[in-house]
VOBA-1610 file (N, C-alpha, C; in pm, whole numbers, padded with zeros to 5 digits, always signed):
BEGIN
Met+08840+12530+11298Met+08999+12486+11259Met+09008+12377+11218Asn+09057+12331+11082Asn+09122+12212+11023Asn+09269+12198+11077Pro+09251+12079+11102Pro+09430+11976+11062Pro+09516+12044+10998Leu+09657+12042+11044Leu+09764+12124+10853Leu+09763+12025+10767Ile+09835+12009+10664Ile+09862+11909+10631Ile+09974+11991+10547Glu+10145+12005+10527Glu+10250+12029+10491Glu+10273+11904+10347Cys+10281+11976+10227Cys+10413+11883+10114Cys+10439+11939+10071Cys+10550+11843+09992Cys+10659+11953+09910Cys+10672+11995+09835Glu+10657+12049+09726Glu+10623+12077+09568Glu+10660+12040+09480Gln+10812+11952+09534Gln+10881+11850+09438Gln+10833+11707+09432Asn+10780+11675+09581Asn+10660+11584+09550Asn+10560+11573+09474Leu+10497+11647+09452Leu+10342+11711+09382Leu+10389+11702+09239Ser+10509+11763+09206Ser+10549+11765+09051Ser+10557+11637+09031Lys+10553+11534+09105Lys+10618+11342+09083Lys+10470+11324+09070Gly+10339+11347+09069Gly+10217+11315+09045Gly+10113+11342+09207Asp+10202+11394+09251Asp+10127+11431+09378Asp+10057+11541+09419Phe+10080+11608+09284Phe+09966+11741+09300Phe+09800+11670+09295Val+09770+11542+09233Val+09614+11571+09305Val+09612+11604+09448Leu+09656+11591+09501Leu+09625+11605+09661Leu+09594+11722+09643Ser+09668+11838+09609Ser+09580+11913+09628Ser+09486+11992+09549Glu+09438+11921+09436Glu+09333+11925+09386Glu+09183+11845+09378Asn+09204+11781+09523Asn+09149+11645+09579Asn+08954+11788+09701Lys+08917+11737+09677Lys+08769+11834+09734Lys+08739+11806+09863Phe+08792+11675+09895Phe+08725+11626+10112Phe+08898+11710+10094Leu+08972+11732+10067Leu+09127+11737+10154Leu+09140+11873+10178Gln+09079+12027+10054Gln+09032+12130+10065Gln+08983+12171+10157Glu+08892+12104+10165Glu+08748+12125+10249Glu+08806+12138+10442Asn+08831+11984+10434Asn+08851+11938+10528Asn+09041+12002+10589Ser+09121+12068+10524Ser+09235+12077+10601Ser+09281+12213+10516Asp+09397+12234+10634Asp+09479+12343+10551Asp+09614+12307+10505Leu+09551+12293+10420Leu+09684+12219+10312Leu+09826+12348+10235Ile+09951+12338+10283Ile+10044+12414+10254Ile+10076+12343+10157Thr+10206+12397+10139Thr+10337+12394+10038Thr+10446+12423+10043Tyr+10536+12390+10012Tyr+10704+12427+10031Tyr+10704+12398+09914Ser+10865+12501+09925Ser+10926+12439+09772Ser+10993+12338+09841Cys+11020+12286+09863Cys+11214+12203+09930Cys+11141+12149+10091Met+11163+12041+10148Met+11062+11997+10291Met+11208+11919+10380Asn+11334+11930+10271Asn+11459+11855+10299Asn+11449+11731+10338Glu+11364+11642+10259Glu+11339+11528+10352Glu+11370+11453+10177Cys+11493+11494+10089Cys+11545+11439+09975Cys+11503+11281+09927Val+11603+11181+10020Val+11533+11100+09989Val+11443+10967+09971Leu+11320+11064+10102Leu+11173+11020+10154Leu+11110+11053+10016Cys+11129+11175+09972Cys+11068+11254+09820Cys+11123+11151+09684Ala+11265+11093+09679Ala+11251+11041+09617Ala+11191+10893+09537Gln+11196+10894+09722Gln+11107+10692+09709Gln+10949+10680+09760Ser+10835+10782+09741Ser+10722+10783+09819Ser+10703+10880+09801Phe+10580+10816+09829Phe+10492+11002+09811Phe+10491+11037+09942Tyr+10423+11128+10013Tyr+10403+11189+10097Tyr+10409+11341+10135Ala+10354+11345+10298Ala+10318+11433+10319Ala+10358+11479+10534Leu+10269+11586+10510Leu+10306+11644+10690Leu+10203+11620+10776Phe+10061+11518+10773Phe+09955+11571+10901Phe+09991+11599+11041Glu+09953+11750+11094Glu+10034+11771+11198Glu+10171+11697+11241Gly+10259+11701+11163Gly+10378+11727+11162Gly+10394+11604+11166Glu+10270+11456+11126Glu+10354+11316+11125Glu+10364+11286+11018Arg+10438+11231+11007Arg+10497+11164+10853Arg+10369+11100+10765Val+10356+11087+10697Val+10257+10987+10581Val+10290+10929+10493Thr+10309+10823+10431Thr+10375+10778+10329Thr+10281+10694+10263Gly+10275+10666+10080Gly+10162+10600+09995Gly+10228+10593+09939Lys+10225+10475+09878Lys+10312+10366+09720Lys+10280+10482+09570Thr+10150+10542+09642Thr+10075+10590+09496Thr+10017+10761+09541Pro+09988+10829+09479Pro+09883+10949+09453Pro+09812+10910+09582Glu+09752+10850+09562Glu+09562+10790+09591Glu+09565+10670+09629Glu+09725+10630+09689Glu+09668+10579+09849Glu+09703+10684+10015Leu+09741+10770+09989Leu+09833+10893+10079Leu+09682+10934+10075Ile+09637+10950+09970Ile+09490+11039+09963Ile+09389+10974+10142Glu+09404+10850+10057Glu+09344+10794+10113Glu+09370+10770+10292Lys+09525+10702+10314Lys+09572+10748+10409Lys+09531+10897+10504Leu+09543+11011+10403Leu+09473+11127+10492Leu+09396+11176+10467Thr+09293+11115+10416Thr+09188+11089+10406Thr+09074+11025+10584Ala+09231+10909+10650Ala+09224+10883+10740Ala+09197+10931+10830Glu+09362+11043+10823Glu+09388+11047+10940Glu+09271+11215+10968Ile+09242+11284+10868Ile+09172+11360+10894Ile+08971+11318+10987Tyr+08917+11185+10957Tyr+08896+11173+11037Tyr+08894+11125+11163Arg+08994+11067+11181Arg+09074+10989+11309Arg+09092+11178+11426Trp+09134+11281+11331Trp+09158+11458+11369Trp+09056+11428+11394Gln+08915+11456+11317Gln+08778+11530+11420Gln+08733+11413+11503Glu+08737+11320+11553Glu+08648+11224+11604Glu+08737+11354+11796Glu+08808+11316+11674Glu+08869+11338+11834Glu+08930+11438+11864Met+08913+11534+11809Met+08796+11694+11828Met+08666+11720+11910Leu+08611+11659+11891Leu+08510+11603+11884Leu+08467+11643+12047
//
């Protein structure tokens, strides 16, 4: 069982697409994209995803990936 990461295609299209290409995230999470997540103000201001329903943001796609990676490790430790 993997944690769920939800993304907005609109956010992905502005550079967050590297999230869906990240091998670690692909192997250690279930990544779902939606055409729109109705978070337009947030989407315009930063890169974001929902990790197990909780909002995670980053100033850059790389920062978002770092934060999501840390969340996955935290989630995995809790599940042991």
